[in-house]
C-alpha positions in Angstrom: 0.0 -0.2 0.1 1.0 3.4 -0.6 0.4 5.9 2.1 0.8 9.4 1.6 2.3 11.7 4.0 0.6 15.2 4.5 1.6 18.2 6.2 -0.4 18.2 9.4 -1.6 21.7 11.1 1.1 22.9 13.5 -1.5 25.7 14.7 -4.8 27.3 14.0 -3.5 30.2 12.4 -1.0 28.3 10.2 -1.7 27.9 6.2 1.9 26.5 5.0 4.9 25.3 6.2 8.2 25.4 4.5 10.3 22.1 4.2 13.6 23.3 6.5 15.8 19.8 5.9 14.7 16.1 5.0 16.7 13.9 7.2 16.4 10.9 5.2 17.0 10.5 1.7 14.6 9.1 -1.5 14.6 5.4 -1.6 15.4 5.0 2.6 13.4 2.7 4.5 12.1 4.4 7.2 10.6 3.2 10.8 7.0 4.4 12.1 7.4 7.7 14.0 10.9 8.7 12.7 11.4 11.9 12.3 12.0 12.1 9.0 11.9 16.0 8.3 12.1 19.6 9.8 9.8 21.8 9.0 9.7 25.2 9.5 6.2 27.4 10.4 6.0 31.1 10.9 6.2 30.4 14.7 8.3 27.6 14.6 10.6 24.4 13.5 8.6 21.3 14.2 9.7 17.6 13.1 7.3 15.6 10.5 7.6 11.7 12.1 6.8 8.9 9.5 3.5 7.9 9.8 4.1 4.0 9.1 7.1 1.7 8.3 8.4 1.4 4.6 10.6 2.7 1.9 10.0 6.4 1.5 9.7 8.7 -2.1 10.0 12.7 -1.7 7.6 14.7 -3.3 9.2 18.5 -2.0 12.5 19.5 -2.4 14.5 21.9 1.2 13.0 24.9 0.8 10.1 24.3 -0.8 6.8 26.3 0.4 3.8 23.7 0.9 0.2 24.5 2.2 -1.4 22.0 5.3 -2.4 19.3 3.9 -0.1 18.9 0.9 1.3 15.6 -0.1 5.2 16.2 0.9 5.9 12.1 0.8 5.2 8.6 -0.1 5.9 5.5 1.9 4.9 2.2 0.0 4.4 0.5 3.4 4.6 -2.8 1.4 8.8 -2.7 0.8 10.5 -5.1 3.0 13.2 -3.8 5.2 16.3 -4.0 3.4 19.0 -7.2 5.6 22.2 -4.9 5.0 22.0 -1.0 5.4 25.3 0.0 4.3 25.6 -1.7 0.8 21.9 -0.5 -0.4 23.1 3.2 0.2 25.7 3.6 -2.2 24.5 1.4 -5.1 21.5 3.5 -5.1 23.1 6.8 -5.4 26.0 5.4 -8.0 23.8 6.5 -11.3 22.9 9.9 -9.3 26.4 11.1 -9.5 26.4 10.4 -13.7 23.1 13.0 -14.0 25.5 16.4 -13.6 27.6 15.0 -17.0 24.5 14.6 -18.6 23.5 18.1 -18.2 27.3 19.4 -18.9 26.4 19.9 -22.2 23.3 22.2 -21.5 25.8 24.8 -20.0 27.1 25.5 -23.4 24.3 26.5 -25.7 23.0 28.9 -22.5 26.6 31.0 -23.5 26.0 30.7 -27.2 23.8 33.8 -27.5 26.4 36.0 -27.4 25.9 37.9 -30.4 24.8 41.4 -29.8 21.0 42.4 -30.5 18.5 45.5 -29.6 17.5 43.6 -26.2 21.0 42.7 -24.8 21.7 44.6 -21.9 17.9 45.5 -21.6 15.9 44.8 -18.6 12.6 43.2 -18.2 10.2 45.2 -16.2 10.0 43.3 -13.6 13.5 43.0 -13.6 14.1 46.6 -13.7 11.9 47.3 -10.6 14.1 45.2 -8.3 17.3 46.8 -10.2 16.0 49.8 -9.1 15.1 49.0 -5.6 18.9 47.8 -5.0 20.0 50.8 -7.0 22.1 48.4 -9.3 22.8 50.0 -13.0 21.3 47.6 -15.9 24.7 48.0 -17.6 26.4 46.1 -14.6 24.3 43.4 -15.3 24.7 40.2 -17.5 21.6 39.3 -19.5 20.9 35.3 -20.0 17.6 35.9 -21.5 17.0 36.2 -25.4 19.4 37.9 -27.1 21.0 39.2 -23.9 17.9 40.4 -22.2 18.1 40.7 -18.6 15.6 38.6 -16.9 13.9 38.5 -13.4 16.3 35.7 -11.9 18.9 38.1 -13.0 18.1 40.5 -11.3 17.4 39.0 -8.3 20.6 37.7 -8.3 22.8 40.6 -9.0 25.1 41.9 -5.8 26.2 45.5 -6.1 29.3 46.4 -6.8 31.7 46.8 -3.3 34.6 48.8 -5.4 37.6 47.8 -6.7 39.1 45.0 -4.7 43.1 45.2 -3.1 43.7 41.4 -2.4 42.3 39.2 0.3 39.4 37.1 0.3 36.0 38.5 -0.7 33.5 35.9 -0.9 29.9 36.1 -0.6 27.4 33.9 0.4 23.3 34.3 -0.2 21.2 31.9 1.6 17.3 31.7 1.9 15.9 33.1 5.3 14.1 30.4 7.2 10.4 31.3 7.3 10.4 32.0 11.1 12.7 34.7 10.2 10.8 36.3 7.7 8.0 36.1 10.1 10.1 37.7 12.8 11.4 40.4 10.2 7.8 41.0 9.0 6.1 42.0 12.1 9.1 43.9 13.6 8.7 46.4 10.6 5.0 45.9 11.1 5.3 47.6 14.9 7.5 50.2 13.7 5.1 51.1 11.2 2.3 50.3 12.6 2.3 51.3 16.0 3.1 55.0 17.7 6.3 53.5 19.5 7.7 55.4 22.2 10.2 54.4 24.7 10.9 56.0 28.3 14.0 54.9 30.3 14.9 54.8 34.0 17.8 53.0 36.3 17.9 50.2 38.7 20.2 49.8 41.4 20.1 45.7 42.1 22.2 45.8 45.0 19.4 45.0 47.1 18.4 41.8 44.7 21.7 40.9 44.8 21.8 40.7 48.1 19.1 38.3 48.6 20.6 36.4 45.4 23.7 36.2 47.3 22.7 35.0 50.9 19.6 32.6 49.6 20.6 31.3 46.1 22.8 28.2 47.3 20.0 27.1 49.3 17.2 27.9 47.0 19.1 25.7 44.6 19.4 22.5 47.0 15.8 23.0 48.4 14.6 23.5 44.4 16.4 20.5 42.8 19.4 22.5 41.2 16.8 25.5 40.4 18.9 28.5 40.3 17.6 31.8 41.7 18.1 34.3 38.6 17.3 38.2 37.8 14.3 37.0 35.8 11.9 36.1 38.4 12.5 39.3 40.7 11.5 41.4 37.2 8.4 38.9 36.2 7.0 39.1 39.4 7.7 43.2 39.4 6.4 43.4 36.1 3.1 41.3 37.2 2.7 43.9 40.3 3.0 46.9 37.9 0.5 45.8 35.7 -2.0 45.6 37.8 -1.4 49.0 39.3 -1.6 50.2 35.3 -4.0 47.7 33.5 -3.7 50.0 30.1 0.0 48.5 30.0 -1.6 44.6 30.0 -4.2 45.4 27.2 -4.2 45.3 23.3 -5.9 47.6 20.7 -8.8 46.1 18.3 -9.8 48.0 15.8 -11.7 50.7 17.6 -11.6 48.9 20.7 -9.5 48.3 24.1 -9.1 44.8 25.2 -7.9 44.4 29.0 -7.0 40.9 30.7 -7.1 40.3 34.5 -3.9 37.9 33.8 -0.5 38.3 33.0 0.9 36.3 30.3 4.4 37.2 30.3 6.4 36.6 26.7 9.9 35.8 27.6 12.5 36.7 24.6 15.1 34.0 24.2 17.8 33.3 21.8 17.3 30.0 20.0 19.0 28.3 17.3 16.1 28.8 14.6 16.2 32.9 15.7 14.5 34.6 18.3 11.6 33.0 20.1 8.8 34.4 22.7 7.2 31.2 24.9 4.9 32.5 27.5 4.6 32.1 31.0 0.7 31.6 31.5 -0.2 33.5 34.7 2.6 34.9 35.8 0.9 36.6 38.4 -0.1 33.5 40.3 4.0 31.7 40.3 5.9 31.8 43.2 9.6 32.6 42.4 10.3 28.9 42.0 7.4 28.6 39.8 8.6 31.5 37.5 12.3 30.1 37.6 11.1 26.7 36.8 9.1 27.4 33.9 11.6 29.8 32.1 13.9 27.3 32.4 11.7 24.7 31.0 10.6 27.1 28.0 14.2 28.3 27.5 15.5 24.4 27.3 12.8 23.8 24.7 13.4 26.6 22.0 17.2 25.8 22.6 16.6 21.9 21.8 14.5 22.8 19.0 11.1 21.7 20.7 9.4 24.6 20.9 6.0 24.2 20.2 3.2 26.7 18.5 1.3 26.8 21.6 4.3 27.3 23.7 4.3 31.0 21.8 0.6 31.4 21.4 -1.0 35.2 23.2 1.4 36.6 25.9 -0.1 39.8 27.1 3.6 41.8 27.9 7.2 40.8 26.6 10.5 40.9 28.7 13.7 40.9 27.0 16.7 40.7 28.2 19.8 42.0 26.1 21.7 42.2 28.9 23.1 38.7 28.6 24.8 40.0 25.4 26.2 42.9 27.1 23.7 45.3 25.8 24.3 48.9 28.1 20.8 50.6 26.4 18.3 50.0 23.8 15.0 50.9 22.5 13.3 47.3 22.3 10.5 46.8 19.7 7.0 45.9 20.7 5.8 42.3 20.0 2.2 43.1 18.4 -0.7 42.8 19.1 0.9 43.4 22.8 1.1 47.1 23.8 4.4 46.8 25.8 7.7 45.6 26.0 10.5 45.9 28.8 14.4 45.9 28.1 16.7 44.6 30.7 20.2 45.6 30.0 23.8 44.6 31.9 24.8 45.6 35.2 27.5 47.9 35.7 29.0 49.4 38.7 28.5 53.4 39.0 28.7 55.7 40.9 25.7 56.9 42.3 24.5 59.8 45.1 22.9 58.1 48.2 22.0 60.1 50.8 24.0 62.9 49.9 27.1 60.6 49.6 29.0 59.0 46.3 28.6 55.2 46.4 29.6 52.4 44.2 26.5 50.5 43.0 25.5 47.6 40.4 23.5 49.6 38.2 21.3 48.6 35.6 19.1 51.1 32.8 15.5 49.8 31.9 13.4 51.0 29.0 10.0 50.5 28.4 9.0 50.4 24.6 5.0 51.5 24.4 2.2 52.2 22.2 1.4 55.8 22.6 -2.1 54.9 21.0 -3.2 53.1 24.1 -1.0 54.0 26.6 -0.3 57.7 28.0 2.8 59.3 29.0 1.6 58.9 33.0 0.5 55.1 32.6 4.2 54.3 30.8 6.4 56.5 33.4 4.0 55.2 36.4 4.3 51.7 35.1 8.3 52.1 34.9 8.7 53.8 37.9 6.3 51.2 39.9 8.8 48.0 38.7 11.9 50.5 39.9 10.6 50.6 43.2 9.7 46.8 43.3 13.2 46.0 42.5 15.1 47.9 44.7 12.9 47.0 47.4 11.9 43.6 46.6 11.3 42.1 50.4 8.9 44.3 51.1 6.8 44.7 47.6 7.4 41.4 46.0 7.8 39.2 49.2 5.7 40.4 51.6 8.4 41.1 54.1 9.6 37.5 54.4 11.9 36.7 52.0 12.6 32.9 53.1 8.8 32.3 52.6 8.9 33.8 49.3 11.5 31.6 48.3 9.9 28.5 49.6 12.5 27.6 51.8 
């Protein structure tokens, strides 16, 4: 029996995926539930498992965009499993090695239309538009079309002049962006163009948090199975408290309406092997320090291992991003639409500050809140960031109800 394997739906809003990598070759014998391909959606990279055992025939190439429900491969379930794995593969691949030789004569005729004609160096309308966008003159492009005409492919592959070389390596590489990266780019540009985004800044004295971590981090790790007491739990707690004080920051625009939420689903921006991932910590306002640290660790490991799912990244009412782990001192984070606000953390640097009329050295962090001014006014945005600062500088009273050990479940 020939089984048609179709692309399953990764999520409700996803209509197409891209074949990122085939993990098997055409003609290979595959076992049921064996991962045969990695597919990219606009939200995550997922593995495609074989539905049955048998010999596989690929129906799509790497890089192809296919609709959800489309057939991407066939599995012959009646085929017998080969007795020896090693000899079969080279024998099957041997004829393929001859294939390029058969195509070699075609390369020569492609260069044949060298005779000049009225079309030589003239771009097609589509090619001219692409060249204009790249600011490349048609005279700098060699046309491969009929009579030397510049085709759309010529324009797409054309690169601007990099000046006169003076020696050294000057290699270039052109690679297609993954569907996830293209979607991230689209959303970032959309956020810049479709929101009235502003950023307000403040600074936080991290001494009180450092003192708590230094005093309790070892006991916290021992009590909670190796779980670390990091900065993210403090910032998440401070954000959920501030969102309750300034609910407009925890809302979204929907046409002429505002949607307000009485819960805080906090999106945490993390860098994964496939690019930026933003998994969501659900109902963060109800979680303890231990609960937040455990959930962030779980999501970060799934993102790092490429096991993050669409559901893990769906939703979110507010985002926290930490550029400080890469050494960023100050930045203006971009809103994660349709959310209305994002908090940017940065690196911690010891700086002199005035404390009670005296100059002291303290670990300081700049924080930034980017917000959509269409729905959040200056009073709310500044007040929100000040509330975050106050909670971080007085965590025992404002985040731990005056009892650090009980808050940390020690």
